[in-house]
C-alpha positions in Angstrom: 49.4 -225.5 4.4 48.3 -229.2 6.5 49.5 -227.4 9.5 48.0 -224.2 8.9 44.3 -226.1 7.8 44.8 -228.4 10.8 44.9 -225.0 13.3 42.4 -223.8 11.5 39.9 -226.6 11.9 40.9 -226.7 15.5 40.0 -222.7 16.6 37.1 -223.6 14.3 36.0 -225.9 17.2 36.9 -224.4 19.8 34.5 -221.5 18.7 31.5 -224.0 18.2 32.1 -225.5 21.6 32.0 -222.3 22.9 29.2 -220.8 21.1 27.0 -224.2 22.1 28.2 -223.7 25.9 26.9 -220.2 25.8 23.8 -221.1 24.2 22.9 -223.9 26.7 23.3 -221.0 29.2 21.6 -218.7 27.7 18.3 -221.6 27.2 18.8 -222.5 30.7 17.2 -219.1 31.7 14.3 -220.2 32.5 11.5 -217.9 33.9 11.0 -217.3 37.8 8.8 -219.7 38.5 7.4 -222.9 37.1 3.9 -224.4 38.2 2.7 -227.4 38.5 -1.0 -228.4 36.7 -2.3 -228.3 39.7 -1.3 -225.2 40.7 -2.0 -223.6 37.6 -6.1 -224.8 37.9 -6.1 -223.1 41.1 -4.0 -219.8 40.1 -6.7 -219.7 37.3 -9.7 -220.3 39.2 -8.5 -217.9 41.9 -8.4 -214.9 38.9 -4.8 -214.3 39.6 -3.2 -215.4 36.2 -4.0 -212.0 33.3 -2.5 -213.9 30.5 -1.2 -217.1 29.2 -0.2 -218.4 25.8 -0.8 -222.1 25.0 1.3 -223.7 22.4 0.9 -227.9 21.8 4.4 -229.3 21.2 4.4 -233.1 21.0 2.6 -234.7 23.6 1.9 -231.8 26.2 1.0 -228.4 26.2 3.7 -225.3 26.3 2.0 -222.9 28.8 4.0 -219.6 29.1 1.4 -216.9 31.0 1.6 -213.9 33.8 0.2 -213.4 36.9 -0.8 -209.9 38.5 2.0 -208.2 39.9 4.3 -209.7 38.3 6.7 -207.3 35.5 6.7 -207.5 32.5 9.4 -209.8 32.0 8.5 -211.9 34.2 6.9 -215.2 33.3 5.5 -218.5 34.6 5.8 -221.7 32.7 3.9 -225.0 32.8 3.0 -228.3 30.6 -0.3 -229.7 30.8 -1.8 -233.0 29.2 -1.8 -233.1 25.2 -5.4 -233.5 25.8 -8.9 -232.0 23.7 -10.5 -231.5 26.9 -7.8 -229.6 28.2 -8.8 -226.5 26.5 -12.4 -226.7 27.9 -11.2 -227.0 31.9 -9.1 -223.7 30.8 -12.2 -221.6 29.2 -14.5 -222.6 31.8 -12.6 -221.6 34.7 -11.3 -218.7 33.7 -11.9 -215.9 34.8 -12.9 -212.9 32.4 -9.8 -211.1 33.3 -7.3 -213.9 31.9 -6.5 -213.6 28.2 -6.0 -216.7 26.9 -4.1 -217.6 23.5 -3.8 -220.6 21.9 -0.8 -220.9 19.2 -0.2 -223.2 16.2 2.1 -226.2 16.7 5.6 -225.1 15.2 6.3 -227.5 12.1 9.7 -228.8 13.1 11.1 -231.8 10.7 12.2 -235.0 12.5 15.2 -234.4 11.0 16.4 -231.1 12.4 15.5 -232.1 15.8 17.7 -235.0 15.1 20.5 -232.8 14.5 20.3 -230.3 16.8 20.4 -233.4 19.5 23.0 -235.1 18.3 25.9 -232.4 16.9 27.0 -231.2 19.8 27.7 -234.6 20.7 29.7 -235.0 17.4 31.7 -231.5 17.9 32.3 -232.4 21.5 34.2 -235.6 20.2 35.4 -234.4 16.9 37.3 -231.8 19.2 38.8 -235.0 21.5 40.2 -236.9 18.8 41.8 -233.8 17.2 43.4 -232.9 20.8 44.4 -236.5 21.3 46.2 -236.7 17.8 47.9 -233.2 18.5 48.9 -235.0 21.3 50.4 -237.6 20.4 52.0 -235.9 17.5 52.2 -236.2 13.9 53.4 -239.0 11.5 53.6 -241.8 13.3 52.3 -240.2 16.3 48.7 -240.0 15.6 45.6 -241.5 17.8 45.3 -245.0 15.7 49.0 -245.0 15.2 50.4 -244.6 18.5 52.0 -248.2 18.7 53.9 -247.6 15.5 57.9 -246.9 15.7 59.1 -243.0 16.2 62.3 -243.7 14.0 63.5 -241.4 12.1 64.5 -243.1 8.1 67.9 -241.5 6.4 68.0 -242.7 3.2 71.2 -242.3 1.0 69.8 -239.1 -0.1 69.9 -237.8 3.5 72.7 -239.1 4.6 75.6 -236.5 4.6 77.9 -237.7 7.4 81.0 -239.7 6.3 84.2 -241.1 8.2 86.5 -238.2 7.3 83.9 -236.0 9.4 84.7 -237.8 12.2 88.4 -237.0 13.6 90.0 -238.3 17.2 88.2 -241.5 17.1 90.6 -243.6 14.5 90.7 -246.9 16.7 87.0 -246.2 17.1 86.4 -245.7 13.5 88.2 -249.0 12.9 86.2 -250.8 14.8 83.2 -249.7 12.8 84.9 -250.3 9.5 84.1 -254.0 9.6 80.5 -253.3 10.1 80.8 -251.0 6.9 82.1 -254.1 4.9 79.9 -256.7 6.3 76.8 -254.5 4.9 78.6 -253.7 1.9 80.3 -257.8 1.1 78.8 -260.1 3.6 79.7 -263.1 1.5 83.4 -262.2 2.8 82.4 -262.8 6.3 80.5 -266.3 5.1 82.7 -267.8 3.5 85.2 -267.8 6.4 82.9 -268.9 9.2 82.3 -265.4 10.5 79.4 -264.2 12.2 79.5 -260.2 11.9 78.4 -258.4 15.9 74.3 -258.1 15.8 74.7 -255.4 18.0 77.6 -252.5 18.9 77.4 -250.4 21.9 79.3 -247.0 22.4 80.0 -246.1 25.5 81.9 -242.8 26.8 81.6 -239.1 28.1 78.8 -236.7 26.5 80.2 -234.8 23.5 82.6 -237.5 22.7 81.1 -238.3 18.7 79.2 -241.5 19.6 76.0 -240.7 17.6 78.3 -239.6 14.8 80.1 -242.2 14.6 77.0 -244.5 14.2 75.7 -241.5 11.4 78.7 -241.8 9.3 78.8 -245.7 9.6 75.6 -245.8 7.7 77.1 -243.2 5.2 79.8 -244.9 4.6 77.9 -248.2 3.9 75.2 -246.7 2.0 72.5 -248.0 3.9 69.1 -246.9 5.4 69.8 -245.2 8.6 66.8 -246.1 11.5 67.3 -243.3 14.1 65.6 -243.6 17.6 66.5 -242.4 21.2 65.2 -244.7 24.1 62.8 -242.5 25.5 60.9 -242.3 22.3 59.6 -246.1 23.0 58.0 -246.0 26.3 54.7 -244.1 26.5 52.0 -243.3 29.5 49.8 -245.7 27.3 50.5 -249.7 28.6 52.0 -251.7 25.7 52.9 -248.8 23.4 56.6 -249.3 24.1 56.8 -253.1 22.8 54.6 -252.1 19.7 56.8 -249.5 18.9 59.8 -251.9 19.5 57.8 -254.6 17.3 57.2 -252.2 14.1 60.9 -250.8 14.5 62.0 -254.2 13.7 59.3 -254.6 11.0 60.3 -251.6 9.5 63.9 -252.5 9.3 63.8 -256.1 7.6 61.9 -254.6 5.0 64.7 -252.0 4.6 67.3 -254.8 5.2 70.0 -254.2 5.2 70.6 -251.7 7.5 71.4 -249.9 10.6 69.1 -249.4 13.5 70.3 -246.9 15.7 69.3 -246.2 19.5 70.6 -243.3 21.5 70.8 -242.7 25.1 69.2 -246.8 25.4 69.8 -246.5 29.3 66.3 -244.5 28.8 64.7 -248.3 28.0 67.7 -250.6 28.6 68.0 -249.9 32.8 68.2 -253.2 34.9 64.9 -255.1 35.4 64.0 -255.1 39.2 65.2 -251.5 40.1 62.7 -249.0 39.2 59.9 -248.2 41.7 57.0 -249.7 39.2 57.6 -252.9 40.3 59.0 -255.9 37.8 56.1 -255.1 35.2 56.5 -251.8 34.5 56.2 -250.3 31.2 59.7 -249.9 30.5 60.3 -253.8 31.5 58.1 -254.8 29.0 59.7 -252.8 26.7 63.1 -253.8 27.6 61.9 -257.9 27.3 60.0 -256.7 23.7 64.1 -255.7 22.5 65.6 -258.8 24.0 63.1 -260.7 22.2 63.4 -259.1 18.7 67.3 -259.0 19.2 67.4 -262.6 19.8 64.7 -263.3 16.6 66.4 -261.5 13.4 69.3 -264.1 11.8 73.1 -262.5 11.9 73.0 -262.8 8.5 69.6 -260.4 7.7 71.9 -257.5 7.3 70.4 -255.7 10.3 72.9 -253.9 12.6 71.9 -252.7 15.9 74.1 -249.9 17.2 73.3 -247.7 20.9 75.2 -245.1 22.5 74.9 -244.4 25.9 77.1 -242.7 28.7 75.7 -245.2 31.7 76.7 -248.6 30.7 76.8 -249.4 34.4 73.4 -249.5 35.2 72.3 -251.3 32.1 70.3 -255.1 32.1 73.0 -257.7 31.6 70.9 -259.8 29.1 71.1 -256.7 27.0 75.0 -257.0 26.7 75.4 -260.9 26.7 77.0 -262.3 23.4 74.3 -262.5 20.4 72.8 -258.9 21.2 75.5 -256.1 21.7 78.7 -258.3 21.3 80.7 -255.5 20.9 81.7 -252.4 23.4 83.4 -249.2 22.1 84.7 -246.6 24.4 84.2 -243.1 22.9 86.9 -241.4 24.7 87.9 -237.9 24.7 90.2 -237.1 22.5 93.9 -236.8 22.9 96.6 -234.5 21.9 96.7 -235.1 18.5 92.8 -236.1 18.4 92.1 -232.6 19.5 93.7 -230.7 16.8 92.1 -233.2 14.4 88.9 -232.5 15.6 89.5 -228.8 15.4 90.3 -229.3 11.7 87.3 -230.3 11.2 85.5 -227.8 12.8 87.5 -225.0 11.4 86.4 -225.9 8.1 83.7 -223.7 7.1 85.6 -220.4 9.5 87.9 -217.9 8.3 91.1 -218.4 10.2 94.1 -215.7 10.1 97.5 -217.1 9.1 98.2 -216.8 13.2 96.2 -219.5 14.5 97.9 -222.3 15.5 95.6 -225.3 16.2 98.3 -227.3 18.0 98.4 -224.7 20.5 94.8 -224.7 21.0 94.8 -228.7 21.4 97.4 -228.6 24.3 95.5 -225.4 25.6 92.4 -227.8 25.7 92.7 -231.1 27.7 89.9 -233.2 28.3 87.9 -231.3 25.8 85.3 -233.2 23.7 84.3 -233.0 20.6 81.4 -231.0 21.3 83.7 -228.8 23.8 85.7 -227.7 20.7 83.3 -227.7 18.4 81.4 -224.8 21.2 84.6 -223.2 21.4 85.2 -222.6 17.7 81.9 -221.1 17.6 82.2 -218.9 20.3 85.8 -217.3 18.8 83.1 -216.8 15.5 80.6 -214.9 17.7 83.6 -212.8 19.7 85.0 -212.2 16.1 81.3 -211.1 14.7 80.9 -209.1 17.7 84.4 -207.3 16.9 83.6 -206.8 13.4 86.3 -208.7 12.4 86.3 -210.5 8.6 88.6 -213.6 10.3 89.1 -215.6 13.5 92.7 -214.7 15.2 94.1 -215.9 18.5 92.9 -213.2 20.4 89.3 -214.4 19.5 90.2 -218.0 20.3 91.5 -216.8 23.7 88.6 -214.5 24.4 86.3 -217.9 23.5 88.4 -220.3 25.9 88.3 -217.9 28.9 84.2 -218.0 28.4 84.3 -221.4 27.8 86.1 -222.4 30.9 85.0 -219.7 33.5 82.1 -217.8 31.7 81.8 -214.1 30.6 84.4 -211.3 31.7 82.8 -209.0 34.5 84.2 -205.9 33.2 81.6 -204.0 35.2 82.1 -205.6 38.3 83.1 -202.8 40.9 85.9 -204.6 42.8 87.8 -202.7 45.6 91.4 -202.4 45.5 92.2 -204.5 48.6 90.1 -207.3 46.9 91.8 -206.9 43.7 95.4 -207.1 45.1 94.2 -210.3 46.9 93.4 -211.8 44.2 96.4 -210.9 42.3 98.8 -212.1 45.2 96.4 -215.5 45.5 97.2 -215.9 41.7 100.6 -215.4 41.3 101.3 -217.8 44.6 99.7 -220.5 42.2 101.9 -219.3 39.7 105.4 -219.2 41.7 104.9 -222.6 42.7 104.2 -224.1 39.3 107.7 -222.2 38.1 109.6 -223.3 40.6 108.4 -227.4 41.2 109.0 -229.6 38.4 106.4 -231.6 38.6 103.3 -229.0 39.6 101.4 -227.8 36.7 102.5 -224.7 35.2 100.0 -221.9 35.0 99.4 -221.1 31.5 97.7 -218.3 32.3 96.8 -216.0 34.9 94.4 -213.3 34.9 92.3 -210.8 37.7 89.5 -210.3 35.6 86.4 -211.8 37.1 84.8 -214.3 35.3 81.5 -215.9 36.1 81.7 -216.5 39.8 85.3 -216.2 40.5 87.1 -213.2 40.8 89.9 -214.0 38.8 91.8 -218.1 38.0 94.7 -219.4 36.6 94.9 -221.6 33.8 97.5 -224.7 35.5 98.1 -227.3 32.8 100.5 -230.2 33.1 104.1 -229.8 31.6 104.1 -233.2 29.5 101.5 -235.9 28.9 100.2 -238.2 31.5 98.3 -241.5 32.0 99.7 -242.1 35.3 101.1 -240.1 38.3 103.3 -240.9 40.9 103.4 -239.6 44.4 105.7 -237.1 44.4 104.0 -235.8 40.9 100.8 -235.9 43.4 102.4 -233.9 46.2 103.5 -231.4 43.7 99.8 -230.8 42.9 98.5 -230.8 46.2 101.2 -228.3 46.9 100.3 -225.9 43.5 96.7 -225.9 44.6 97.5 -224.6 48.1 100.4 -222.1 46.7 97.3 -218.9 46.5 96.1 -219.2 50.4 100.1 -219.3 51.4 100.6 -216.2 49.9 97.5 -214.8 51.2 98.8 -215.8 54.6 102.4 -214.4 53.8 101.1 -210.9 52.5 98.3 -210.2 54.5 98.4 -212.6 57.7 95.1 -213.4 57.2 93.1 -216.0 55.1 90.2 -215.0 52.3 87.0 -217.4 51.0 89.0 -216.9 48.0 90.6 -220.6 48.3 87.8 -222.7 48.8 87.6 -224.5 45.5 91.3 -224.9 45.4 91.0 -226.8 49.3 88.0 -228.9 47.9 90.5 -230.7 45.1 93.4 -230.8 47.1 91.9 -232.8 49.9 90.2 -235.1 47.2 93.4 -236.0 45.6 94.8 -236.7 49.3 91.8 -239.1 50.0 92.3 -240.5 46.7 95.9 -240.9 47.9 95.5 -243.0 51.1 91.7 -244.7 50.3 92.1 -245.9 46.6 96.2 -245.6 45.4 97.7 -247.4 48.4 100.0 -244.0 48.7 100.0 -244.3 52.7 103.3 -245.3 54.5 101.3 -245.6 57.6 98.1 -247.5 56.0 99.7 -249.7 53.9 99.0 -250.5 50.7 95.3 -251.3 50.7 92.1 -249.5 49.4 89.3 -248.5 51.4 86.1 -248.1 50.8 83.9 -249.1 47.8 82.2 -246.7 45.6 79.3 -247.3 42.7 79.1 -244.2 40.6 78.2 -243.1 37.1 80.8 -243.8 35.2 81.7 -241.2 32.6 79.5 -238.8 34.5 81.4 -238.3 37.2 79.8 -238.8 40.2 79.5 -241.4 42.9 75.8 -242.0 44.4 76.6 -244.6 46.4 79.9 -245.4 48.5 80.2 -248.5 50.9 82.5 -248.0 54.4 84.3 -251.2 54.6 86.2 -250.2 56.8 86.1 -249.5 60.9 85.8 -246.3 62.5 89.4 -246.3 64.0 90.7 -246.7 60.2 88.6 -244.0 59.4 90.1 -241.9 61.8 93.6 -242.9 61.0 92.3 -241.9 57.1 91.5 -238.6 58.4 94.8 -238.0 60.2 97.0 -239.5 57.1 94.9 -236.8 54.7 95.7 -234.1 57.5 99.4 -234.8 57.5 99.4 -234.8 53.4 98.0 -231.4 53.5 100.1 -230.0 56.3 103.4 -231.5 54.9 102.2 -229.6 51.3 101.3 -226.3 52.9 104.6 -225.7 54.7 106.2 -226.7 51.4 104.5 -224.1 49.8 105.2 -221.9 52.5 108.7 -221.9 52.1 108.8 -222.3 48.4 107.0 -219.1 48.4 109.2 -217.3 51.2 112.3 -217.6 49.3 110.5 -216.2 46.4 108.9 -213.4 47.8 110.6 -210.6 45.3 108.9 -212.9 42.2 105.6 -213.2 44.4 105.1 -209.3 44.7 106.8 -208.8 41.2 104.2 -210.9 39.2 101.1 -209.5 41.7 101.9 -206.0 41.2 102.3 -206.9 37.6 99.0 -208.1 36.9 97.5 -205.6 39.1 98.0 -203.4 36.1 97.9 -205.5 33.1 95.4 -207.8 34.6 96.0 -210.9 32.5 99.4 -212.7 31.8 100.2 -215.6 29.7 103.0 -218.3 29.9 105.5 -216.4 28.2 105.1 -213.3 30.1 105.2 -214.8 33.4 108.6 -217.0 31.9 110.3 -213.9 31.1 109.5 -211.7 34.1 110.4 -214.5 36.3 114.0 -214.9 34.9 114.4 -211.0 33.9 112.5 -209.2 36.1 110.4 -207.4 33.0 108.1 -208.1 30.9 108.8 -208.3 26.9 106.5 -205.3 25.2 105.5 -205.5 21.9 102.2 -203.1 21.7 101.3 -200.6 24.7 97.9 -199.8 23.1 94.4 -198.5 24.1 91.6 -200.9 24.6 89.7 -199.2 22.2 92.7 -199.5 19.6 92.8 -203.5 20.4 89.4 -203.9 19.4 89.5 -202.8 16.8 92.8 -204.8 16.0 94.7 -201.3 14.4 98.4 -202.5 13.1 100.9 -200.4 14.7 104.1 -199.1 13.4 107.8 -200.5 13.1 108.9 -198.3 16.1 106.3 -199.9 18.4 106.6 -203.6 17.2 110.2 -203.6 18.3 110.9 -205.6 21.6 111.6 -203.2 24.1 113.0 -204.5 27.6 111.6 -202.6 30.9 111.8 -203.0 34.1 109.1 -203.6 36.1 109.3 -200.6 37.8 109.3 -198.4 34.7 106.6 -200.8 33.3 104.4 -200.1 36.3 105.3 -196.0 35.8 104.6 -196.4 31.8 101.6 -198.7 31.9 99.7 -196.2 34.8 96.8 -194.4 32.6 97.0 -197.0 29.8 93.4 -199.3 29.4 95.2 -202.2 28.3 98.3 -203.9 27.4 99.1 -206.3 24.9 102.7 -208.9 25.1 103.9 -211.6 23.2 101.4 -214.1 22.0 102.8 -218.2 23.3 104.6 -219.6 20.7 104.6 -223.8 21.1 107.6 -223.8 22.5 107.0 -221.3 25.4 103.7 -223.7 25.8 104.2 -226.6 27.8 102.2 -229.7 26.1 99.1 -230.2 28.8 97.6 -234.0 29.8 95.5 -235.7 27.7 93.3 -237.1 30.8 93.8 -236.7 34.6 95.5 -239.8 36.0 93.2 -239.9 38.7 90.3 -239.8 36.5 91.6 -242.5 33.8 92.1 -244.6 37.0 88.6 -244.4 38.5 87.4 -245.1 34.9 89.5 -248.1 34.4 88.6 -249.3 37.7 
């Protein structure tokens, strides 16, 4: 109701201003001619004036009249002195043809005159005040309160997050348990002379649950929780940020013990002196006030600062020193067990089919953050609802995974048979390399269904958990990436543009082998070049070449040597296994998608395990089949291709836990960069 009232007042003020402006312009429509007193007397003497109206008004006579030759709506105006002799002069000089009318003075109150003069200015001032108030936002952002903190206060009634709601971050939760214990029983620590950290900085990639951890800590401690974003401190007005920092800590002291959480603190805590505004801009003034306030309250006042960022490398060193943010907790992406725990948390309010295996889903999603996994299950729920299902099953999870990784399927995209064949053999090349090489990534799923901007793709996962990689493992990985282009060369004798991303990744690995990991026999165990990047965002914005041009040439030669060696190796493997290469490609052209179990059975036996052969419409409706259809039938690839012609879809065996090899938890190459 309050919002409706404010909007009504706003539109009413706008309406009044428009009316006033229109009236001002209308009142400004003066007669065609304005005469001076001398011109008026001269015209009057010459008999040019036919009619005049004279009305006294304050210190002058207002005269309105017409001259001969004027149109009916055409007048002249003039002002003459308010003297008794003026009217006599007009009577003397006026011609007989001039009609003179003297009107009475208007009876107007002084208050009316005052109000008509002042009201337009009052309306304009109120409108300006209202617009400024709206621009500053409601609540603590009103015009007279723009220096107040925008922090949201969560009390015990509003906080519903607990540590049990945070999964996949056991060590991080343990670090925060000390904070909770201190807020519940500070004497336990003070009796032994301990000082609880004044501030805790949560660092890590986006979506790993940094904000959720802070809210869970406040929920477990049962204390007020102030939440604010780093960008809320800085405004267009000078001094507002520092004022909001002071107000935030004043409110925190009134509600102590409590927790102050600043999300994305890098917005206000960036290293000083590096901005375009020089050394005295508004952001630095806000940071200075924050540093002063963090020094100003004692360690036993019961105020704990928790901040989150994914850019710890750009924070000001004064902010990270002991006494301010004493402890840094890295909240990384969850491992295999962590992903399974996260999936269990997000699956609480979702109906799942009995065939759902959360561990298998966790194995298929290495590198996913908690937010990614939540989004995955939400997409699966949307897919199930789109298919009119009452519960989520593994087919919905598979579709959701493909949508998250590669985008929605482009089933309506028209692709020529030649391009489909190129895509099929390209993906088959990746698959064969993954099957033959022990250290290469295994293809978990391969499809030629276009998704996003890709004509097809293969989901390649490592065969076991890895935190470090050896040189042979990296070479096998590069060989697997080059398998698609090699297959195109063997089958078609010409190359396509579909392998550009494979080359980019393979070249990147080879370059890092030479310049970062010291895996070049010719250049030795040296690191070439230094990069300063956004640690958790994975992008380099500055690099330094600390080597000569001759070394740069040698680096390029080594990279070319590695790529060429892996290319020849992939060519040898695919040439020796050409029959399997063609078998998988031909099968893909018919069924379009193969999973790990189907690939393994196809390579080992030359046949595909068939449980169901159904139409696409039947698959979407998830109809049950009879017992004879469910019985596994062994068919050769040729028989399968013949029997599959005319069918719209094919569903093979779902992979079990034993069929799907566990993936890595974090790319060892990326992990090495994070550690550096």
